[in-house]
N, C-alpha and C positions, 0 to 999 in steps of 0.2 A: 490228616483229614483236609480235603480241599476247602478253601475259604470262599470259593465262588458261590456256593449255595448258602442261603440262610435257612432257617428251619422250615419256612413255607416252601422253599425250593426243594428240600429233601422230601417233604410230604407230597409235593406234586410229582416228583420223580417216582416215588413209591406207588402212587396211584396209577401212573402210566405203565409201570412194570407189571402191575396186577391186572391191567385191562387187556382186552382182546385186540387192541390197536397194533398195527405194524410199527415196530420200533426201528429206528435207524440212528445208532445201533441200540440193541437191548443191553442191559447192564453186563451180562456175561460176555458178550462180544466186545464191549468196550474194554473190559478188564483184560481180555486176551492181548490187547495191544500195549499193555504196560511193560516196562522194562523188567519188572520182577517176574512176570510170567515168562518172558523170553529167557531170563536167567535160569529159571527152573527147568525149562525145556532143554537147556543146554547141558543139563546134568546127564551122566552116563545112564543109559537104559530107559530114559524117559520117553524119547521119541519112539522107541520100539514098542511101547505100550499102545501108541495110537496108530502105528503102521507096522503091525507084526508080520505082515506078509510081503513087505516091500523093503527088504534090507538095502537094495540099491538106492532107493529114494531116500532112505534115512542117511546113507553115506553122503549123497549129494547135498542134502540139506545141511548136514554137519560141516561141510566144506565152506558154507557161507557164514558160519558163526565166528564172531570174534570171541575172545575170552570174556566171560561174564562171571562176576564174583559177588556172593552175598555179603551184605553188611548187617545182617540180622544180629540181634543180641545173642551172644553165645560164643563158643570156642571158634567156630568157623568164621564168624564175622570179625572177631578179635584178630584172627590171623590175617584176614583181608586188610584190616587197618594197618597192621604192621608192614605188610608188603607195600601198601600205597605210600606209607611214610618213608620207607627205605628207597623206593624208586618212583617218585611222583611223576617223573617225565614220561613214564611208560603207560600212563593210564588217564582216563577221563571218568568223571562222576556223572552218572545219568539219573535224572529225577524220575519218580513214579508219576509222570504226567505227560500229556500229549505235547508235542513240540519240543524244541531243543533250547528254549530261551534260558533255561536254568542250568544248562550243561556246564560243568567245571572241568577244566583240563587243558584248555589251550594256553593257559598261564600256569606253569608248573607250580608256582608258589601257592596258587589257589587250591590245588588238590591237597598239598601238604598242610596248609593252614586249616582247611575245612576238616580234614581227617583228625588233626590234632585237637580241634575244638570240640568235635562231637564223638570222640573215640569212646567215651564212657556214658553216652546219652542215647536215648531212643531216636533222636533226630536222625541219626545215621541210617536208620531203616527206610528213610524216605528216598534213598539213593541206592544204586548198585554201582560197583566198580567195573569198568570195561577196559580191555586192552585198547590203547590208542591205535587207530587205523592210520597207516602212513602210506597213502597212495602215491604212485609215481607221477610227478608233475609232467605236463605236456604243454607245448607252446600253442597258444590259441589267441584268437582275436576277440576282444570284448567291446561291445557297443552298447552304451547305456543312454537312457533318455537325457537329452540336453547335454550330452558329452561327446568327446571325440573318440575315434577308434583307437583302442589301446591293445598293443601286442604284449602279452604277459605269459609268464610261466603259470599254469593253471592246474587246478584239480577239479574234478566233477563228482557229482553224486546222482546216481540213477535211482529213481523210485518207480515201482510198478503199481499201477492201479488195478484193483480187482473188485469184482462184485460177488458178494456171498449172501445167499438167501436161504433161510431154513425155516421149517415149520415144526416147532418142538425139537425133537432130536433127529428129524429127517432133513437132509440137505436137498434143497430144491435147485440151487444154482451156485456154481463156483467157477468163475471165469476171469481170465485176464482181459482187460479192456483198454489198456493204454499205458503210457509211461510219461515221466517228467524227468528231464535232465537239467540240473542246475550246475553252473560253472562259476568259479571265482578265482581271482588271482591268489597265489600262495601267500602273499604278504598279509592277507586278511585272515585272522584266526576265527572270527565270529561274524555272524550276519548272513542274511539270505537275500532273496529277490526283493521282498517288500522293504528291506532296510537299505536297498540301493547298493549292496555289496556284490551280490551274485547276479547272474543273468540267466535267462532261459536259453537252453542250448538244444542241439539235435545230435544224437549219436551217429558216428560214422562207422558202420558195421563192415568188417573185413573178414 
């Protein structure tokens, strides 16, 4: 349960959801962005339910998925914990919240320690386990505010902006509207642009 809302906050959110106002986003759309929903969509035959007439699109979407594994209470989640404890260097733990400030995995010991601590508690359901993505570093130039030009081995993360509008169950608009590329030196495990670790970048398309 998020601690950002007090009881009055929850009541206000419920009132907004019940109103005719335009929500940005509504609760259903916000929940779609959670790691748990992404993990469920990665299961076999789930995407096919939503795109039954587009097998090619389903295949292309699946190519973008990293391995995502449930930590729910039960046999499946127990097996995920065992796998994480056996090979913590291969995984990261992703929280059910926006942003990556609580991601565990760039320090191998953090994954093993956390999984050991919560292996028999419901706290583990607040995370999903994901295969660690290992991008190929490229040489790049970094220029930060009040800093000198730095040439480093770097990795980048590309995010695509989209606009999605619906009225009830009817889609009104669904378009790509831009992108954001963030780049940082490989020696930094954590941190983004706001933290002064990464920089804004532009893709060089070939």
